N, C-alpha and C positions, 0 to 999 in steps of 0.2 A: 480281427485283422489277420489275413493270411500270412503265414510265415514265409520269409524269403528263402529261396533255394540257395545252393552254393554260388551259382552264377550271379544271382541277384545281390547276394551279400558282397561278393567280390566287386561288383560294379559300384555299389554304394560306397564301398571303401575307397575305390579309385577316385570317386568324385568328392570325397570328404574334404571340406575346406577350399574347394576350387570354386572361384567366382570371378566374374568379369574377365574372362580369358580372351585372348586374341582369337579371331575366327579360326585361323589355322590350328591353333593349339586346342580349341574346343572340338574341332572336327576330328583331330587325331585321337583325343580322349574318348569321344563317342564311338568312333570306329573300333577302337581297341576293346571296348566293352560290349559291343553288339555281337552277342554270341548265340542268338536264336538260330533255329534250323532253317530259317528263310531269310531272304535278302530284305533286311529291315529298311524302312523309309526314314530319312532324316527329316525331322519336322521342326518347324520354326514357330515360335509364338512371340508376338509383338504387343506390348502393352502401350496403348496410346492415350494421350491426354485429351480425349474427346468423350462426349456423351451422345451416342447415336440416336437417342430419343428425339434429339433436335435435328431437323432436316439439314441445317447448315453445318452439322458436325458429322454427317454420315461419310464414311470412308469406304469406297469400293473401286475396284479397277481390275486390270489384267496385266500380266507380265509374261513375256516370252523368255523363259529361262534359257541361257546360252547353251546349256548342256542337257536340256530336256529333264523329264522327271523320272525316267526309267519305268514309268507305268503305262500300261496299255489303256488308252482312253476310248471308251465306247461313246460314239456320237449319234444322236438322233436329230433328224432334220424335218421340220414341218415345211413342206413345199409341194407344189404341183407342176405338172408339165415339164418344160425344159429345165426349170430350176431343180426339180426332183431328179432329173437325169444327171444334172451337173453335180448334185450332192452325191449320188451313187458313184459317179466316175471319180470323185475326189476321195472316196473311201469311207463315206458315212455308213454306219452299221445298220441304222434303221431310218427309213424315209417314208413319210406318209402324210395324211391329212386327217379326215374324220376317223379313219381306221386307227391311226396312231393315237388320237385323242381318246377313243373308246378303250383302247388297250391300257392307256395310262389310268383312266377312270376305274378300270377293273383291278387296278393295283399292280399292273405289270410295268415296272420301271427298270428296264434293262440297259441303262445308259448312264454315263457320267457327265455329259454335256448336252445341252439342248439348244439347237439353232433354229431360227425361223425367218422366212421372208416376211417383209412388212405386211403384205396382204393376208397373211395367215394369223396375225395377232388377234383378231376378233375371236377366232377359234381357240387359239392358245390361251387367251384370257380366261376362258372357262376353267382352266386348270390351275389357276393361281393358288388356290388353297392346298393343292397337292404339290406343285413344283416349287412354290415360294419358300416354304419351310426347309426344303432340301437344297436351296440355293441353285435350283435348276431352271428357274424362269428366264427365258430369253430377255435380253435387255440391250437396247441400242448403245448404252454407255460403255459396255464391255465388248461390243462388236458381235453379239449373238442374235441381233435382229438386223438383217442385212440382205441385200440382193446379191452380194458377192459371196455366195455360199461356198464356193470352191476355196477361197482364201480362209474363210472361217473354219471350215472342216480341216484343212491342212494345218492351220495354226493349232487347233485343239489336239490334233494327233501328234504334233511336233514338239510339245512341251510347254504350251501356253497354260498359265495358271491364273484362275480368277481368285480374287480375295474380297472379303467383305467383313467389316468390323462387327463384332458381336455386342450384345447388350452391355457387357462389362468393359467395353473398350479394348477388347483383345482381338487380334487377327491371327488365325492359324493357317498353316499351309504346309504341304509336303513338297520338298524341294530337291528330291533326288534319292538315290539308293546308297546305302553304306558301301556297296561294292564300287561306287564311283571313286575316282582318284581324289585325293585331298584337294588338289587344285580345282577340279571341276565342281566339287561341292562348295568350295569357297567362292567361286565365281557365281554360282547360283544363289548363294546366300546374299551376296552383295547386290545382285540384280533385283532380288525380291525386296530387300530393305530399301533400295533406291526407288523402286516403283511405289512402295507404300509412302515413302517420304514425299515423293512428287505428287501424291494424291491428297496431300494435306488440305482439308476443307477450309473454306473462308471463315467458318465460325469457331475454329480451334483457337483457344487462348492458352497462354503460358507454354509449358513444355509439351511439345507434341509427341516426340519419341521418348518414352520413359524407360523401356526395358526390352531387351531382345534375349530370348532363351532358345536353346537348341536341345533336341533329344532324339534318340532313335525310337522306333515303335515300341520296343519292350524295355528300354533303358531309362535311367534317371535323367533329369535335365540339368543344364548348366547355363548360367547367364554369360552373355558375351559383352565385351567392351564395346560401347557404342561407337567410339571413334574408329575402331577396327572394322566394325560392320558396315560403316558408311564410307570407308576409304575407297578411293578410285583406283 
């Protein structure tokens, strides 16, 4: 195991014995220990009482964070004609059809979000094995298969975050930069938790929201008091 440097050791010491903190307290602690030479991302992990192997326990959705993510999101759009023009005008980074499909098949994936008009899905469907594992496959449930490409592109660029539960029943997400104010990060955290809570599937039994943890990109994590994370 690699030895911790002075900053890592100090961060671990600051977190020692800290658990189930109020959101604001957790944010303050994490920001104070985020000493990397870049603007670290505040990341959230939510442990849910679901088994995503069952279709009626799958959790996925999208949330518009009130203060954005602080990240530049690169958007690709599958569209033709007027819809392609609409996507470009809205700020999409890559717009195409067969040419975009061939580019992705060759291993060139230079985007963070993929949007498609419904008529393009037979084409996009051929890319399922490539885009699916990367959580980039367009899906009508999260608004990325749509005729309203302008709204979809604008939302993606403006701080919209998609989430999907992993095999172990955990959802991860980046919800802002540590350079954000404490208040803005707290608002983003509660917006994300609220969206996941509202996405509770019909097949979920027992305790749905089990644990919420926060961490910066390079720092240790800390668990958050659930009542504080879900407070309005």
